[in-house]
C-alpha positions in Angstrom: -2.8 -30.5 8.0 -4.2 -27.1 7.6 -3.7 -26.4 11.2 -0.1 -27.1 10.9 0.5 -24.7 8.1 1.7 -27.3 5.8 0.8 -26.9 2.3 -1.6 -29.5 0.8 -0.1 -31.1 -2.4 -3.4 -32.8 -3.2 -6.3 -30.5 -4.0 -9.4 -31.0 -1.9 -11.3 -30.7 -5.1 -9.4 -33.4 -7.0 -11.6 -36.1 -8.7 -11.7 -39.3 -6.9 -11.1 -38.1 -3.5 -14.5 -39.4 -2.2 -12.9 -42.7 -2.5 -10.5 -43.3 0.5 -8.6 -45.8 -1.3 -7.7 -43.4 -4.2 -7.0 -40.7 -1.7 -4.4 -43.1 0.0 -2.7 -44.0 -3.2 -2.4 -40.1 -4.1 -0.7 -39.7 -0.8 1.7 -42.7 -1.3 2.6 -41.4 -4.8 3.3 -38.0 -3.4 5.6 -39.5 -0.6 7.5 -41.9 -2.9 8.1 -39.2 -5.4 9.3 -37.0 -2.6 11.8 -39.7 -1.6 13.0 -40.4 -5.2 13.6 -36.7 -5.6 15.4 -36.2 -2.4 19.1 -36.2 -3.1 19.8 -37.9 0.4 18.1 -41.0 -1.0 18.7 -40.9 -4.9 21.6 -38.9 -6.5 21.2 -36.7 -9.4 23.7 -38.7 -11.1 21.3 -41.7 -11.0 18.4 -39.5 -12.1 20.6 -38.4 -15.2 21.1 -42.1 -16.0 17.5 -42.8 -15.9 16.3 -40.0 -17.8 19.4 -39.9 -20.2 19.5 -36.0 -19.9 20.1 -33.4 -17.1 17.3 -33.9 -14.5 17.5 -30.1 -13.7 15.9 -29.6 -17.1 13.1 -32.2 -17.0 9.8 -31.6 -15.3 9.7 -35.2 -14.1 12.4 -34.4 -11.7 11.8 -30.6 -11.1 7.9 -30.4 -10.9 7.2 -31.6 -7.3 3.4 -30.9 -8.0 3.3 -34.1 -9.9 4.2 -37.6 -9.1 7.1 -39.3 -10.6 5.7 -41.5 -13.4 5.6 -45.3 -12.5 7.9 -46.6 -15.3 10.6 -43.9 -14.4 10.1 -44.7 -10.6 10.7 -48.4 -11.4 13.9 -47.6 -13.5 15.3 -45.4 -10.7 14.8 -48.1 -8.1 16.4 -50.8 -10.4 19.4 -48.5 -11.0 19.8 -47.8 -7.3 19.6 -51.4 -6.4 22.1 -52.3 -9.1 24.5 -49.6 -7.8 24.2 -50.8 -4.3 25.1 -54.4 -5.2 28.2 -52.9 -7.1 29.2 -51.0 -4.2 29.0 -54.1 -1.9 30.9 -56.2 -4.6 33.6 -53.7 -5.4 35.6 -53.8 -2.1 36.1 -57.6 -2.6 37.3 -56.9 -6.2 39.7 -54.4 -4.9 41.1 -56.7 -2.2 41.8 -59.4 -4.8 43.5 -56.8 -7.0 45.8 -55.9 -4.0 46.9 -59.4 -3.6 50.5 -60.1 -4.5 50.8 -61.8 -8.1 52.3 -65.2 -8.3 55.0 -65.6 -10.8 
């Protein structure tokens, strides 16, 4: 990592890094938080739903040095799944509405 010039987000002197499993969990938390904060995968509108406020003013969204808290991550994923299911269902509802009405 250092040779690539990529900034390390996990400090080397962070407690618990002598345990490979703990280190792996830190890396996974960072990666998952990055995915949740990436607007290509999770919209800011969904974050606003989850937070109940503007995400740009909330450090849980803006502070990339900290992982997204697990309870918030779970809420975001649940909202995203619900939205995806609704998007799959809505075209069939719209087709149904376009059918001619019987007298």
